N, C-alpha and C positions, 0 to 999 in steps of 0.2 A: 504494500499500500504506499501511497505517497501523500504526505501531509505537508504541503507548502514547501518548506526549506529542507525537509528531511525525508529520505527515501525509505529508511528502515527505522521506525521508532514507534513507540505506543502512542496513542492519541494524547495521553496525559503529558508525556515527555515533549511531544512535537508542539503542543499548544503552549506549554510553559516556556519552551526555548524560542518559539517563534513570536512570542509576545502577543498571542491571540487573545481568546476568551478567557475568563477566569478558570482556574483549575477545577472548580466545583462543576462547571458545565460538561467536563470530560470525565469526572470521576464515576466510579460505579454506583455511587449514591446521589447522582446528580439531582434526583427529585427531592432530596431532603435539603433543608436550609443548611448553609455552611456550619452553623453552631452545632446541629445535630449530628452532622457528618463527622466533625472533629471531635465531638464529645465521645463517640464510640472509641476512637484512637486513645483519648485520655483515659477512658475507663479501662482499656486493654492495657495500656502502659502502667496504670496503677496496680493492676494485677501482676503484670510481668516483672515490673522493676520498682514497685512502690511509687511509680509516677516520677522516677528520676530519669530524665531524658539523657543525662550524661553518665548514666550507670556503666561502670567497668569494674566488675567484681573479680575478674581473673578466671572466669568459668568458661570463657571462649564465646560468650554471648555479650553484645554491646548495645548500649542506647536504651531508650525507654521501651522499646518494643523487642529488645533482646534478639537482635539479628545475629546470625553467624556471619563472619567476615565474608565467606564465599557466597552466601546469599545476597548480602549487600552488594557485592561486586557484580553479580550476575544480573541484578536488576537496576544497575547503573548508578548505584550509590557512590561510587568512587569519584563522580564529578563533584560531589559535596565534600569529599575527604575520604582518606583511606579506611578509617574506622567510623562506625555509626555513632558512637558516643560522642564524637567530635562535631557531628552535624546538628543543625538546629532541629527543634521539635518539628517544625513544618517540613523540613527536608526529610526527616525520617518518615513522616506521614506520606509524602510523595512516593517513596519507595515502597512502603507498605501498601498503598493503594495499587501500585503496579503488580505487586506480589499477589494481593488478594484478587485482582482482576484475572491474572494468569491462573490461579489455582481455583477460582470460582467460589471463594468463601474465605473463612478465617482458619482453615486447616493448618496454617503455618504456626498457629498459636493454639494447639489443641486443648490444653488443660483450662486455660483462662477463657478460650471461647466457649467451652461447655459451662464453665462457671458463670459466665455472663450471658448465656443463652443465645450466643451468635452462631449463625450457620457455618458448618464445617464445609 
């Protein structure tokens, strides 16, 4: 697919980097108001890391949403930094939305998704 200035990119990334519509318009939760969309990620981060978006506990998972480094890199996170815990909350959410869209749910965070009643 071709989205303006990028030949191979997800809709979220293409819109964000091309300076087009707001990210909420391309997110998997586009029908929800931005505050509702983001609050899901805040709830998930609270479960995963106690809400600490800069979490680095030495367990091999990083950031508020506890990304593995390989997952972070695979979904384009390195454009924000080598490690997720060094990226902003908003940048972590961008990568999480790409991961969620690719997997069709919150299966990357199974324990917390179940606890919060989110679709896997």
